N, C-alpha and C positions, 0 to 999 in steps of 0.2 A: 657413549654412543647415544645419539639423539634418535628419536623415531622419525621426525620430519624436520628438515632444515631448508628454509628459503634463503638463497644467497643473493646479496646485492639487489634487494627488491625495494621498491618505493613503499614505505610505510606511511599511511595517512590515518590519523586518529584525531578528529577535530576536538574531542573532549579534552585531550592533553595538549592540543596545539601542535601535534606532531606531524611533520611532513619531511621525511628524510630517507635517504637510501641506506639500508643496513641489512644485517642478517637477523633472522628470527628462527629460534629453535624450539621444537615441541618435544616434550617427553610425556608419554601417556596422553592424557586429555588436557594438559596444562601447558601454557607458554612457560618455557624454562629459562630462556635467555634471549636478550635483544642486544645487539652490539654491532660495531663496525666490522669486525671479523671474528666469528665464533669458531673456536678450535674444535676439532673432532669431527668425525664423519656421522652421517645419518643413514638410516635404512632407506629413506627417500630424500634425495637431494633435488631441489627445484631451483633452476636458474631464474633470477628475477628480471632479466632484461626485458623491457617493454611491458612489465606487469605492475599492478598496484595491489597491495595487500591491506585490507581493512578489517575491522571487526565485522562479524557476520551480517550481511545485508538483511533487512526486513522489508517485505512488501506488505504494506498495511491493508491493501484492498485487492483481494483475489476471489475467485470462485472455484473451489476445489471439490474433489470427490469422484471425478471422472464421469464420462457420458453415461455409464451404466446407472449411475445414481441420478444425474441431472444432465439433460442434453447440452446445457451451457457450461458445465463444469469441466475443468482439466484435471488430470492426475496431479496430486499435490507435489510430487517430486519433479514433475515437468515444469512447475512454477517455482520450485524450490531448489534443492541441492544440484539438480541437473543444469540449473541456470545460475549457479553461484549465489543462491539465496538460502539462508539458513532458518529464517523465521517468516511465517506467513500469517496474515490476518484473513480469515475467511469472512467475507462481508455479507453475511445473511443469506447464504445459499439455502439453508434450511430454516424452518420454523419449528414450533413445538411439536407438530405432529410427525415430523420426519427427521428430527435431529439425531435420534438414535441410529437411523439408517446412514446418515452422513458420517457419524463417528465410526461406524463399521467400515464404510467405504475408504476411510483414510487411516484405518488402524495400523496397517503395515508400512505407512509412509515414514521415511527417514527424516523428513523435514519437520521441524516443530511447527504446530499450528495453534493459533488462538482464534476463537469464534465469536462473531457477532450474531446473536440469535435474531432471526427475522421476526418482526411483529406479526406478520401474516403467518398463519399456521402451516402453510405449505412452502414458505420461502419463495424462491424464484422458480420452483417447479410449476407454478401456475402464473403465467403472464398473459395478458394483464391481470393484475391481482383484483379479486372481487372484494370490495369494501362495503357491500350492502349489509353485512352482519356485524354486530358488535364484537370487539376483541374480548377474548376470554382471559382476563388478566390472572385469574386464579390458576389456570392451567399453565400459563406462561411462567408465572412465579415458581410453580412446582418444578418445571423443567429447568429453570435457572438454578434452583437450589440443588437439584440432582447432579448438576454438572458445573458447579462453581469453579472447579479446577480448570475447566476448558472454556467457559463462556466469559468474555471480557467486556461485552457491551451488547446493546440492542440496535437493530437495524430497521430503518423506516425508509420506504420509497415514497418521498413526498411529491408524488406526481398528481396530475390534474384529477384523476379518478378518486384519489384519497381526499383531495381538497373538496371535491364535489360532495362526497358522501359523509366524510367525517369532519371536514372543516377545521377551523382554528380550535374549536372545542375538543375535537378528537386529538389534535396535536398536543394540547394542554394535558389531556388525560395520559397520553403516552409519556410525556415528559415527567409528569408527577410520579408515574409508576416507575420509571427508570431511576428517579431520585430515591424512591423508597427502597430500591434494590441496591443503591449505591453503585450504579453502573452508568457509563457514558452512553449517549445516544449518537449513533452514526446516521446522518440524514443524507439520502440521495436527493440532489436537486437537479432540475431540468426535466422537462416532460416532452413527449413526442408531440409535435405540432400537427396533430390530426384532429380536425373538427374544431368547433368553437371551445374556447376555454371557459370554465365555470365563472359565473359573475363574481364570486368571492376570490378569484385567483390573485388579483393585485394585493388585496388586503392580506391574503394568506402568505404571499411571498414576503410582504413587509413584516408580518408578525413572526415568521419563522426564526430569523436570526436573533430577535429580541428574547426568544425563549432559551437559547443555547447558553450553556455555562462553560466554565473552564473544563477542558477535557472532552467536551462534546465535539463531534467531527462533522464538518461540512464537506461532503464528498462531491466530486466533479466541480470543484471551485472555479474552474475556468471554462465551464460549459457555455456554449452559445445558444443553447436551446431555451425556449420559454421557461421561466422559473429560475434562470441563472441570475445571480445577484450583482454581477459586474456587467453593467449595461452601458451603452454609449451615453445615455442621459444621466447616469450615476444616481438614479432616484433612490436606490436602496443603500447608498453609501453611509448614511448616518447610523442606521441600526447595524450595518456590517462592521463599521469601525468600532462601535461600542462592543460588539461581540468579540472582535479581534483583541480589544483591550482587556476583555475578561479572560482571554486565553483559550478561545476555541481553536480547533485544529483545522487548518486548511489543507485538504487532501486532494491531490490532483486527479487520481482515479481516471486516467486518460481514456481508456476504453476505445471502442471503435469510432464513436461519434460524439463523445461527451467532452471533447477538448477542442477549443478554438485558439489558434495562434493569435488572432487579432484580440480576442478577449484576454489571453494570457499576457500579451504585451501591454495592454491597457492596465491590467491588474498589477503587473510588476511595476510599471511606471507610477501608478497611484499608491504604491506601498503595500499592496496585498500580496505578500510573498508566501510561497508554499511552506507549510509546516512539514509536510511529508510528501515525498514523491512516490507515487504508486501507480500500478498498471491497470487495475480492474481487469485482470487477465481472465479470459473465457475461451471456450472452444471456437468462438467466432473471430477472435483477434490474436490467437497464439501463434499464427503463422503469417499474419499481415498486420501492418500498422503498429501494433504494440510489441508482440513477440516475447519480450522478457524485460525484467527490471533494468538491467544495464543499458538497454537500448533507450528506454524511457529516460533514464538519467542523462543520456547523451543529448536528447532534445532540449533539456534544460541548460546544459552547457552551451548549446547553440543559441539559446535565448539570453545568454549572458551571465548566468549564475556562476560564481566561482566553484571550482571543483570541491574545495573543502566544505562549502555550504551544501552542495548537492549530496555529498557523502553524509553530512549530518542529517539530511532529510531522509536518508535510507538506513540510518543506524540509530543514533541516540533518540531522535524524536519518535519514530514509529515504535521503538521498544517501549518508550514511556506510554504511548497511546494504547499499546497492547498489554500493559501491566507486567512487563518483563524487564529485569535488570540488564543494562547494557554493559558489556565488558570493556576492557582496555587492551591496547597492544603493549602489554607490560608483563614482566615475570610474575607468576603466581595467579594470573587470570586464566579462566577457561579458554582453551584453544578453539573458539568458535569464530571462524575466519572466512572471508571471501577473497577470492583472487580474480582480478579483472585484467583483461588485455586491453592495451591502448592501441587503437588502429587509426592511423592517419589516412583518411579516405574521403572523397566527396560523397555526400550522403544527403538525401532529400527526406525530410520528415513530413508525414502527412501526404496529402494528395490534392491535386487541383489548385485552386486559388488560395486555399487555406493551408499553406505548407511553408516550410522553412528549410533552406539549404544549410548544411553544416560541413565541417571539415574534419571531424573527429568522432570516432565511435568507440564507446566502451563495450566490450564483449565479454561474456562469461568465459572464465578459464577454469575455475575450480572452487572448491569449498572444503573446509576442514570442519568436521562435526564429530564429536565423541571420539576424538583421537584418530579419525580416519580421513584420508584425502579422497574427495570425489572429483573426478575429471568432469568438467562441464561440457555441454554442447551449445553451440550458438544457433539461434533461430535464423535460418536462411529463408528469405521470402522475396516476393516480387515487389510488393508495395510496403514501404516502411515509413 
């Protein structure tokens, strides 16, 4: 007797080069058998027609904790297992002064979470962030050491106010500090185009990719806002290509307004492919435009990325960026799995002139975590 058995379901595991229709059986918290037709019944039988089964999806860039903790944050499970995602990266929702509060806010979440500690002491609870004071690296280091098992990196919003007050020297200090802690740096690029940009802005944007090393994360890589590095004149391409060759992570972090289809098309055409496909899910976009990770995956299918590549961008690569081992769809591996429904339908991604029509939507169906199957819900929205 199996605990869970998926019947005639499409299995996709890019690490193994696996893409086939088969059965997969689970006993306890482990994949017990994979085969064309598995004998024996299961306590839970799931017919696989129209479904895809992958290793558990990971969303590298979210903001969790719920609105009671932060007005922009979503409940972790609403970004996670309720939407077929088993691993989340919290992208700097909290800083050193309120990180303990964030841990308490997500304590009962079923979805696994890894955290990027915001360099600003209040994280995104204070926006715009005040950079008039110096960073307290001693206290930041203390917080990291207290929570090494949960913190996987450092988050910086490299917006115009940071460039104006801290500049390139401030960026260098933060990078050196992250190196001393042996943690990657996740950098938000793209700033709101309100008012004049600081005089150092062009030099700051040119210097930023030059400082990033293998494993550092460039978030909102396809932004069309000032500070984006994929521009029509391609003026930042030299340092950006060098950074790509060093192994930096290109993180889509779509968000509500940090993604441009025209920039994405240019970037893809010029060889800047996403390392990780992520949402930047917040309370502002969880019911419109972004909604969930499977919907964001769908927009990259519409942009022409192969399905196997998109799945690699939400499994193997974000797992590595989050410092977590990624499993396999094979006997003996933990049964940490995601189930997606494939829906053929006309769909418009984005809105207005910067949008893209598609014909296929990946939708959350379910997830398996710790031996339990969670039925997922699909985000229904007016604008997607």
